[in-house]
N, C-alpha and C positions, 0 to 999 in steps of 0.2 A: 504494500500500500504506500502510495506516494505521500510525501508531506510537502505542502506548499507554504510553509511558515514564512519564508522570505518574502512572499508576495503580500503578506498581511501587515507589513510595517505601517502603511498608511491605508487603512481599510477603505476609506472613502475615495481613494485615488486609484485603486486597482482597476486598470483598464476602463476607467470611467464609472466605477461602482463597486459594490461589494460582490464577493463570490456568489452569494445567493441571487442578487439582482441580475448578474451577468448570466447565470444559469437560466433564469426565467426569460431573459432577453433572447437567449439562443433557442430555447424551447419554442418561442413564438416564431422563429425563423425557419425551423425545420418542418417537414411534412408531418401531419398528424400520425401517419403510420410509423415514422421513425421515433417520434416522441413516445408513442404508445409502446413500441417495442423496447425502448430503453427503460421506460418506467416499469414495464413487466419484468425486465431483468433485475432491476433494483428490488422489486417486491419478491422475486424468486430468491434472491440472495438473503433478504430479511427473513423469509420463511424458513430457509435452510438453517440460518443462525438460530432462529427461535426454536426450531425443532431440536437442534442439538442441545440448546440450553434446557429445554423442557424434559430432556432425559435425566436431568439433575434436579429440576424444580417443577412444581405444578404451575399452571398458567397464572393463577392469582398471585402466588408467591413471586413468580418471575417478574410480573409487572411491578410489584413493590420493590424488589431488588433493583430493577432497572431505574425506577424513579429515584431511589436513594442514591444510586451511583451517579446519576445525572446531577442531582443536587450537590453531592459531595465533591464532584469533579467538574463543576460548571465551566471553568476556564478551559480545561483541556478538551472537554466535550465540544465546546464552541469552536475551538481551533480545529478539531477533527471534522466537524461539520463543514467548515470552510474548505478544508482539503477535499472532502467528498464532493462538495459542489463544484470545485475546480476539476476534479477527476471526471465527474459525470458530464460537465460542460465540454470537456475535451473529447469525450466519447461521442457526444452529439456532433461536434465540429468534424471529427473524423468521419462520421457517417455522411456528412454533407459532401465530403470530397470523394465519396465512392461513386 
């Protein structure tokens, strides 16, 4: 998994916006089929991770564990979200060039 920490030094100046805003700008530029396929791959990845974690914890407990982890690690989670937005934006851009 890539880390794009160096790009976040000035969050409001990254390519003219935040990683989140740039991702959504790019989604608006790709065909609905590409956006849908990429979103489906994100959901499939989440489903696989959730299934793996549910082998250790039941669903209700897992939700609580995740919420506590997000609360306790808000800064690192926020940085990871930005990296993921950049990664998925890059995947969309790559699909545009196909």
